[in-house]
N, C-alpha and C positions, 0 to 999 in steps of 0.2 A: 613359097618364097624364090620365085625363078630370077626378079631382076630387081634393080630400083630407080627409079627417075632420081635425076637429082639437075635441082636448078638451082644458080649461084649468080652474084650480082654483086659489085665493088664497084661501089661510087666514091667520089672525091668527097660531094656533101656541096652545101653551102658557104661553108667559111674558111677551108682550108686551102693552102693555097696550094697543094700538091696530094697525092695519094701514097698514105705507106703502109696502108692495111693493102693481101695479096690470098687469095684462093688456089689451092690445089684440089683438083679433081682427076684420080689418075696420072694421067700424062700433060693436061692440060692447067697451064696458069691462067688467072685470070686479076687482070686489075683496067678497073677503067674499063669495065666490059661485062658481059653477062653473058649464061651459057645454062642449058637447058638437053641434057643428054641420059638415057638407057645406059645402067651397068649392068652388065649379066653376071651373075652368080655359078653360070654352069660354066661358062667359058673362060673363065680368069679364078687363077687361086688366090691373087692378089691385087690388091689397089688401096688408096689412101685417099681421102676428102680431107681436107685439111684447111683452118683459114688462121692467120697470122696478123695480128693488126699492132704495126710499126709506133712504138711508144711514143707519142704524140709530148712535143716538148723539151724532148730528147732531140740529137744529132740525126740525120739519117737513117731515119725509124724506115725509110722503105726500102734501105739497102738491107737492114738486120732481116723485116719478114723474107724478102726474096732472098736470100743468101741462106735461112733455117731452112723456108720451105722446098728450093732447088736441092740441099743439102737431102733431107728425108726423102723427097721421090729418089733418089739413088739409092738411099737407105735400104728402103721396102724394095725396090729391084732386086738387092743384091743379097737378101734374106736367102739363108739357106732353107730347103725345104724342111717338113716334120719337125719344125721346131717344138716344143713345149710349150704350154702358158707361160709360166717361170722362165723357161728358155728366150721366149719373146720379150717378157716385162724385163728381165738381164739386158737386153741386149738394146732395148728403146732406152733404157736411165744408162747406158756407155755410152750409145748417140747422145744425149743431153748433154754429157759431160763435154764431148767433144764437140758438138754445135757453139756450145756454152762459151767453152775456150775460143773458139773460132770468131765467133761475133764480140767476143768482149777485146781480143786482143786486136780489130784492127782500130782502134784507138791509140794504140801505142806506133801503128806506122802511120797513121794520118789523124792528128790530131780534131779534123774536123767530126770526126766519126769517133769520137769519147762521147761514151756512154748511151753509144746506138743500142739497142734492143727493140723484141718483141714479146707479146705475148704467142700462143700456143693453142689451138682446142682442134680436134680432129677424131676421124674416126678409121679404123683401119680394117680391113676385110682380108684372112689371112688366113689357111688351113682351114678355109668352111669357117673360120668363128670369126664373131666381129668383137674389135676392142674400141672403148674410145679415150681417149686419155686429153691432158690440161695442165695448161700452165700461164697462170696469170689469171684477167679477169673476163677474158672473152668466155663465151655461154654456150652451151649442150643443152637443150629442153627439148622434150619428148611431148606430142600428140597423140592422147591415146585416149577413146569411148568419149573425146568431146573434153578432155579435161588435160591441161596443160602444167608439166610440172618439169622443176630446171635440175638435169641430170647432174650436171659438174657444181664444184663448189666456187665461187671468187675466192680466189688468193688475191685479198684486198684488205684495206683496213678504213674506216674512216676517221682514223687518224692518221695524219700526213708525216713520212719520216721524212728528216731533211736529205738523205741520202736516197729514199726511192719518191722524188716529188710528184710524181705521174701520177693524178688520183689517189695516193695512197697505194699505189700496188706493192706487194709484197714478196711474190715471187717471178721472172721472169727470166727469159733468155738473154742475157748479156744485161743493159741497161744497168749495170751496177746492183743491180738487186744485191742483197746481202746471201739468199737462198735461190738456189735454181732448183726444181724437182716438178715430176710428172704427178700428177692422180692417173693411174692406168690400172683401168676394169674392164673384164671379160663381160659380155653383157648378152651372147648366143640366144640360151635359154628364155630373154625375155624379151625377145624380139617376137613381137606377132604382126601378121599380115595385117595393114592397114594401118601400120603404125608412121607416123612423118616425126623427123626429127631436125632440131635446127640447131644452126650452128651461127653464128653470129661476134660480129665485135659490138663493143660498147658504143658506140654510136647508133646502132638500131636498139639495144638493148635500153641506154639512158635515153632514149627518146618515145619509144612504146612501152606502155606496162604490157605484163605477162597476160590481163586481160585483153589486151587491143591486139598481142600477137596470134591469140588465141581465135579472135573471132575472124581475124584477115583467113587464117588458114582453114577455116572451117567453112569457110566462102570460097576457097578450093584459091584460092591467091598463093601464091608463088615467090620464089626470091625476089624477081623485079617489083612485083606488088609491094612487099613488105621494105623494101628500100625505098622505093617512090612515094611511101607514106611516112616512113622517117623521115626523109627530106622535107615533104610538107611539113611538117610539126616543126622545121628547122632546121634538121642539117648542120646540129654545130661543128660535128666530126666527121672522119671519112665512114661512108658505111656500107657493109661488107654482109652479108648472110648466105648461108647455105640450105636449099632446105631438103632433105632425102626422105624419099616418101616409099614403104615398102612393099612391092607388088607380087 
């Protein structure tokens, strides 16, 4: 494992009047755009690949997603060296409390931003270790040996809570959610050469089944292809997807 290839696509879709999603790949922010690049595991001791889905139906989800990813980038850049796994997890949880307060407090200053919020799913490379994290219903998949599995767990409910009316989301950053927490897991030891990991917003997973995502990946499809197929299938929401190939 020498490097990873990353493709990312963040598209407005067919219905929404603006894009509330955003993707961060190392030091690059993607919205209404796409990207394809390689990240060396030899020349860098840290980077983050993350996707934030601003909560549709709330005010200015685009501000929440941008604020969260911008803050996350600086957090990763400023991490001290030689943290243990538990040390990194503790700092990530502290960061979550801080960014949740930052996003939530914007509504106190500007009523237009009341209940603005975002999901977050991401992969962190730090100290030669890989970690994944999730808050909300954006997803992380893995394709290995022709089998696709969802790694993350959706923080959502089929029962819509009146306090959290966005598709039953039960955990998010800001957004008026009653709880805010991160699922954080190290997965260095289970990564294999040839693995493909996919981060996506529900704008992709609501349009394409896991079987369809698998089929596209097995044919060599990247983030642009997945996004295009989801948009052709309806594109009812913003569509954001990031494909990470272990080489």
